[in-house]
C-alpha positions in Angstrom: 19.8 -60.5 -11.4 21.2 -60.1 -14.9 18.8 -60.4 -17.8 19.8 -62.4 -20.9 21.0 -60.2 -23.8 18.3 -61.6 -26.0 15.7 -60.1 -23.7 16.5 -56.6 -24.8 16.6 -57.6 -28.4 13.3 -59.3 -28.2 11.9 -56.3 -26.3 13.1 -53.9 -29.0 11.8 -56.1 -31.8 8.4 -56.6 -30.2 5.6 -54.9 -32.0 4.3 -51.7 -30.4 0.9 -52.5 -28.8 0.1 -48.8 -28.3 -2.6 -47.2 -30.4 -1.7 -44.5 -33.0 -2.8 -41.7 -30.7 -0.6 -42.9 -27.9 2.4 -43.3 -30.2 2.0 -39.8 -31.6 1.6 -38.4 -28.1 4.8 -40.2 -27.0 6.7 -38.9 -30.1 5.4 -35.3 -29.5 6.4 -35.6 -25.8 9.9 -36.8 -26.6 10.4 -34.1 -29.2 9.2 -31.4 -26.8 11.5 -32.6 -24.1 14.5 -32.7 -26.4 13.7 -29.3 -27.9 13.4 -27.5 -24.5 16.3 -29.4 -22.9 18.6 -28.0 -25.5 17.2 -24.5 -25.2 17.0 -23.9 -21.4 18.0 -20.3 -21.9 14.8 -19.9 -24.0 12.7 -21.0 -21.0 14.7 -18.7 -18.7 14.0 -15.7 -20.9 10.3 -16.6 -21.2 10.1 -16.9 -17.4 11.7 -13.5 -16.9 9.4 -12.0 -19.6 6.2 -13.4 -18.0 7.0 -13.2 -14.3 9.7 -10.6 -14.1 13.4 -10.8 -13.1 12.6 -11.7 -9.5 10.8 -15.0 -9.5 9.1 -15.3 -6.1 5.9 -16.8 -4.8 2.8 -14.6 -5.3 1.6 -13.1 -2.1 -1.7 -11.1 -1.6 -1.6 -10.0 2.0 -1.2 -6.4 1.1 -3.6 -6.7 -1.8 -6.4 -8.1 0.4 -5.8 -5.6 3.2 -6.0 -2.6 0.8 -9.0 -4.0 -1.0 -11.0 -4.6 2.1 -10.3 -1.0 3.5 -11.4 0.6 0.2 -14.3 -1.8 -0.3 -15.7 -0.6 3.0 -15.8 2.9 1.4 -17.7 1.5 -1.6 -20.3 0.1 0.8 -20.5 3.5 2.5 -21.1 5.2 -0.9 -23.7 2.6 -1.9 -25.8 2.9 1.3 -25.4 6.7 1.6 -26.6 7.1 -2.0 -29.5 4.7 -1.3 -30.5 6.6 1.9 -31.4 9.8 0.0 -33.5 8.0 -2.5 -35.1 5.0 -0.8 -38.2 6.8 0.5 -39.1 8.3 -2.8 -38.6 5.0 -4.6 -40.1 2.2 -2.4 -41.2 4.0 0.8 -44.9 4.0 1.8 -45.5 7.1 -0.3 -42.9 6.3 -3.0 -43.2 5.3 -6.6 -43.4 1.5 -5.9 -44.3 1.1 -2.2 -42.5 -1.9 -0.7 -45.3 -2.8 1.6 -47.8 -3.3 -1.2 -45.2 -5.3 -3.2 -44.5 -7.7 -0.4 -48.2 -8.2 0.3 -48.9 -9.0 -3.3 -46.0 -11.5 -3.3 -47.3 -13.2 -0.2 -50.8 -13.5 -1.8 -49.5 -14.9 -5.1 -46.7 -17.2 -3.9 -47.8 -18.0 -0.3 -45.0 -19.2 1.9 -42.6 -19.5 -1.1 -42.5 -15.7 -1.2 -40.1 -15.6 1.7 -37.6 -17.8 -0.3 -38.1 -16.0 -3.6 -37.7 -12.6 -2.0 -35.0 -13.0 0.7 -35.2 -9.6 2.4 -35.2 -8.4 6.0 -38.0 -6.0 5.1 -40.5 -8.7 5.6 -40.2 -7.7 9.3 -41.2 -4.1 8.5 -41.1 -1.6 5.6 -41.9 1.8 7.2 -39.9 5.0 6.5 -38.1 4.6 9.8 -37.0 1.0 9.0 -35.8 1.8 5.5 -33.8 4.8 6.7 -32.4 3.0 9.7 -31.2 0.1 7.4 -29.3 2.5 5.2 -27.6 4.2 8.2 -26.7 0.8 9.6 -25.2 -0.1 6.2 -23.1 3.1 6.3 -21.8 2.2 9.8 -20.9 -1.4 8.7 -19.0 0.0 5.8 -17.0 2.3 8.1 -16.2 -0.7 10.3 -14.8 -2.5 7.4 -12.7 0.5 6.3 -11.4 0.9 9.9 -10.6 -2.8 10.2 -12.9 -3.3 13.1 -14.9 -6.6 13.2 -14.3 -6.9 9.5 -15.9 -10.3 8.8 -19.1 -9.7 10.9 -19.4 -6.2 9.3 -19.0 -7.7 5.8 -21.7 -10.3 6.5 -24.1 -7.6 7.8 -23.4 -5.3 4.9 -24.0 -8.1 2.4 -27.3 -9.2 4.0 -28.5 -5.6 4.1 -27.7 -4.8 0.5 -29.2 -8.1 -0.6 -32.4 -7.1 1.2 -32.4 -3.7 -0.6 -31.8 -5.3 -4.0 -35.0 -7.5 -3.6 -36.9 -4.6 -2.0 -35.9 -2.1 -4.6 -37.6 -4.0 -7.4 -36.8 -2.4 -10.8 -34.7 0.4 -9.2 -32.1 -2.1 -7.8 -31.9 -4.2 -10.9 -28.7 -2.8 -12.4 -25.4 -4.5 -13.1 -23.6 -2.4 -10.5 -25.9 -3.7 -7.8 -25.3 -7.3 -8.7 -21.6 -6.7 -9.0 -21.5 -5.2 -5.5 -23.4 -8.3 -4.2 -21.0 -10.8 -5.8 -17.9 -8.8 -4.7 -19.3 -8.4 -1.2 -20.0 -12.2 -0.9 -16.4 -13.1 -1.9 -15.1 -10.4 0.5 -16.5 -12.4 3.5 -14.1 -15.2 2.7 -11.2 -13.0 1.7 -10.5 -12.4 5.4 -9.4 -16.0 5.7 -6.4 -15.3 3.4 -7.3 -17.9 0.8 -5.5 -17.6 -2.6 -8.5 -19.2 -4.2 -10.7 -16.2 -3.4 -8.1 -14.0 -5.1 -8.5 -16.0 -8.3 -12.3 -15.9 -7.9 -12.0 -12.1 -7.9 -9.9 -12.3 -11.1 -12.4 -14.5 -12.7 -15.2 -12.0 -11.6 -13.3 -9.2 -13.4 -12.8 -11.2 -16.5 -16.4 -12.5 -16.6 -17.9 -9.0 -16.0 -15.9 -7.3 -18.7 -16.0 -10.0 -21.3 -19.8 -10.4 -21.0 -20.2 -6.6 -21.2 -18.3 -6.7 -24.5 -20.1 -9.8 -25.8 -23.5 -8.2 -25.1 -22.6 -5.2 -27.1 -22.3 -7.3 -30.2 -25.0 -9.9 -29.4 -27.6 -7.3 -28.6 -28.1 -6.6 -32.3 -27.4 -2.8 -31.9 -25.8 -1.8 -35.2 -24.0 1.2 -33.6 -21.4 -1.2 -32.0 -20.9 -3.1 -35.2 -20.3 0.0 -37.4 -18.3 1.8 -34.6 -20.7 4.7 -34.2 -21.8 4.0 -30.6 -19.8 6.9 -29.0 -21.4 9.3 -31.5 -24.6 8.9 -29.4 -23.3 7.8 -26.0 -22.3 11.2 -24.6 -25.7 12.7 -25.6 -27.9 9.9 -24.2 -26.2 8.7 -21.0 -28.2 9.5 -17.8 -25.8 11.8 -15.9 -23.1 13.3 -18.1 -20.3 15.3 -16.6 -19.0 18.6 -17.9 -16.2 16.8 -19.8 -18.8 14.7 -21.7 -19.7 17.8 -23.8 -16.1 18.2 -24.9 -15.9 14.4 -25.6 -19.0 14.6 -27.8 -17.3 17.3 -30.0 -14.4 15.1 -31.0 -14.1 14.1 -34.7 -15.9 11.0 -35.8 -12.7 9.1 -36.5 -11.6 9.6 -32.9 -14.9 8.4 -31.5 -14.9 5.4 -33.9 -11.3 4.5 -32.9 -12.4 4.8 -29.2 -15.3 2.5 -29.8 -13.0 -0.1 -31.4 -10.6 0.2 -28.4 -13.5 -0.4 -26.0 -14.4 -3.7 -27.8 -10.7 -4.7 -28.0 -10.4 -4.2 -24.2 -13.6 -6.0 -23.3 -13.2 -8.9 -25.8 -9.4 -9.2 -26.1 -7.3 -7.6 -23.5 -9.3 -9.2 -20.6 -7.8 -12.7 -21.5 -4.5 -11.5 -20.2 -6.1 -11.6 -16.7 -5.8 -15.3 -16.8 -2.1 -15.3 -17.7 1.1 -14.8 -15.6 2.0 -11.7 -13.6 3.4 -9.3 -16.2 0.7 -9.9 -18.8 -2.0 -9.6 -16.1 -0.5 -6.3 -15.1 -0.9 -5.0 -18.7 -4.6 -6.0 -18.5 -5.0 -4.2 -15.2 -3.6 -0.9 -16.5 -5.7 -1.1 -19.6 -8.9 -1.7 -17.7 -8.1 1.1 -15.1 -7.5 3.6 -17.9 -10.8 2.5 -19.6 -12.8 2.9 -16.4 -11.1 6.3 -15.6 -12.3 7.7 -18.9 -15.8 6.5 -18.2 -15.7 8.1 -14.8 -14.6 11.4 -16.2 -17.4 11.6 -18.7 -20.3 10.0 -16.8 -21.6 9.8 -13.3 -22.4 6.2 -12.3 -21.9 6.7 -8.6 -19.7 3.9 -7.2 -19.8 1.6 -10.3 -16.6 2.6 -12.0 -14.8 3.0 -8.6 -15.8 -0.5 -7.7 -14.6 -1.9 -11.0 -11.3 -0.1 -10.6 -11.0 -1.5 -7.1 -11.5 -5.0 -8.3 -8.5 -4.5 -10.6 -6.3 -4.5 -7.5 -6.5 -8.3 -7.6 -4.7 -8.2 -11.0 -1.6 -7.1 -9.1 0.2 -8.8 -6.2 2.1 -7.6 -3.1 5.4 -7.2 -5.0 3.8 -4.7 -7.4 1.8 -2.8 -4.7 4.9 -2.4 -2.5 6.2 0.3 -4.9 3.0 2.3 -4.4 2.4 1.8 -0.6 4.6 3.5 2.0 7.2 1.0 3.3 6.2 1.4 6.9 2.6 0.7 6.2 3.4 -2.3 3.9 5.7 -3.8 6.6 3.0 -3.4 9.3 0.4 -5.0 7.1 2.6 -7.9 6.1 3.7 -8.8 9.6 1.8 -12.0 10.6 -0.2 -11.5 13.8 -1.2 -14.3 16.1 -4.9 -15.0 16.7 -6.4 -13.4 19.9 -5.6 -15.5 23.0 -2.7 -17.4 21.3 1.0 -16.9 21.4 3.3 -17.3 18.5 2.7 -20.5 16.6 0.7 -22.2 19.3 -2.0 -23.0 16.7 0.3 -25.7 15.4 1.6 -26.7 18.8 4.3 -24.0 19.1 6.9 -23.8 21.8 4.7 -25.3 24.4 4.3 -28.4 22.4 8.0 -28.7 21.8 8.7 -28.2 25.6 6.2 -30.9 26.5 7.8 -33.3 24.0 11.2 -32.7 25.4 12.6 -31.1 22.2 15.3 -28.4 22.5 14.1 -24.9 22.3 15.5 -22.4 19.7 17.0 -19.1 20.6 15.2 -16.0 19.4 17.0 -12.9 18.2 15.6 -9.6 19.5 15.8 -6.9 16.9 14.9 -3.2 17.3 12.2 -3.1 14.6 11.9 0.7 14.7 15.2 1.0 12.9 14.7 -2.1 10.8 11.4 -1.1 9.3 12.9 2.3 8.2 14.7 0.5 5.4 17.9 -0.4 7.3 18.9 3.2 7.9 18.8 5.6 10.8 20.5 9.0 11.1 22.0 8.5 7.6 24.0 5.4 8.3 23.5 1.7 7.8 21.7 -0.5 10.4 24.9 -1.8 12.0 26.6 1.6 12.5 23.4 3.4 13.5 22.3 0.9 16.0 25.6 1.3 18.0 24.9 -1.9 20.0 24.8 -5.6 19.2 21.6 -7.5 18.7 20.6 -9.5 21.7 19.7 -13.1 21.3 17.2 -14.1 24.0 15.3 -17.3 24.7 11.5 -17.6 24.1 9.6 -15.3 26.5 12.8 -14.3 28.2 11.7 -11.1 29.9 14.8 -10.9 32.0 17.0 -10.4 29.0 14.7 -7.6 27.9 15.2 -6.0 31.3 19.0 -6.2 30.8 18.5 -4.3 27.6 16.4 -1.7 29.4 19.0 -1.1 32.1 21.8 -0.8 29.6 20.2 1.4 27.0 17.6 3.3 29.0 14.5 1.9 27.3 12.7 -1.3 26.6 13.3 -2.6 23.1 10.6 -2.9 20.5 11.3 -6.6 19.8 10.7 -8.6 16.7 11.5 -12.2 17.6 13.0 -14.2 14.8 13.9 -17.9 15.0 17.5 -19.0 14.8 17.9 -22.7 14.0 20.0 -24.9 16.3 21.8 -28.1 15.7 19.7 -31.1 16.7 20.1 -31.9 20.4 22.3 -28.8 21.1 21.6 -26.5 24.0 23.7 -23.6 22.6 23.9 -22.1 19.1 26.5 -23.2 16.7 29.5 -20.9 16.2 28.2 -19.7 12.9 24.5 -19.5 12.8 23.2 -19.0 9.3 19.7 -17.6 9.1 17.3 -19.4 6.7 16.2 -16.2 4.9 18.0 -13.3 3.3 15.4 -10.6 3.6 17.7 -8.3 5.6 21.2 -8.7 4.0 22.2 -5.4 5.6 22.6 -7.2 8.9 25.6 -9.1 7.6 28.2 -8.4 10.2 26.0 -7.6 13.2 27.1 -9.6 16.3 24.4 -11.2 18.5 25.6 -11.3 22.1 23.9 -13.5 24.7 23.9 -12.1 28.3 27.3 -12.8 29.8 25.6 -14.1 33.0 24.7 -17.3 31.0 28.3 -17.7 29.9 27.1 -18.7 26.4 29.4 -18.2 23.4 29.4 -15.4 21.0 27.2 -15.9 18.0 28.0 -14.3 14.6 25.5 -14.3 11.7 27.6 -13.7 8.5 24.6 -13.8 6.2 22.0 -12.7 8.7 18.4 -12.3 7.6 15.1 -12.0 9.4 13.7 -15.6 9.6 
């Protein structure tokens, strides 16, 4: 249907019924679009500046695995430290006996005391119970570090430490105890692999450091405002290290500058945590250096170590791969099926495809022992060092694996990768192009099917592990 010419004219001459705010917003939007459309190279440079030259989705599999293993060690240090002090602090003959504290709470609050003081020590608060609880906490931390029953161990460690925080009264009222509880609670859900939990950890680091800086200025202490706090800090902290004496001898202008840097980190640099990858990395290194200097001049047990460990969430897998051995990183990042399941059966998998009558894809069997080593073995590339073609086998085809064993004298360590087929085809297309390019070194490797099937030769010109 053609509209009359006068329709467009009347439309353009009609008064704009939008309000002034809507008109200005529309004008600003049009101007912004025009500006950036003519300067796409500017956006490209900004993207490389903020995210790096390789723009790839952020992954945190390696970050989460490494954090949980080290976080278990933090739990071990926390419970072990508590074990040598708990009897003198809240034992029956300690400074503030726990039994008397709980009895007074029950008399004053009645049944509400159990809700206001959620601790397992309502069941008993003898010396044996307190020491046994710290030993169990150490064991649970070791289980997390070793990767055994990680989520149950995290739940148990969190419940035990929460019980000690309420049982410890004024002795367990410090910021490192509360920080450990919050980090431990989030760690329970980190095992599910949620990216939301990673951002909650980043928010925790930002909130913890920013509030620490804000309290320095809001407390009314003039030493922070006139930058003289470090003139007294090294002489008044609870447990100074030998290096603290040398730090206290530094000139006033150095200590005043260091005080200003502390405030700049806690009140300014931490905002980079909420920004893209490269800026977040700058914040991470600044906080790590800051915590390392505190660690060298004062003994706060696991406090600084825990804060430094939380900074691992300011990186991602791409950054940590440069620091972690390649074999370990490859092993961590390989997705493993849930116990009792095969492949992708959680979403239906090959069995569901078979039941639905859909054609099954071929799977390429790759010797991962050479592949993980970075594509080299005995000084040559993968293709020349392997000295034999890759075997393409069907799903769960143990007979083809047996052929490999008879020919080469050993059973292969197989990493099965999907090769897409044309819809409705029973054999691979002449040129099968893999969907990923993670292993470009496999470019001219030939995948041969067993000749007993009489299936054609398959070449992967741009092969990559799918």
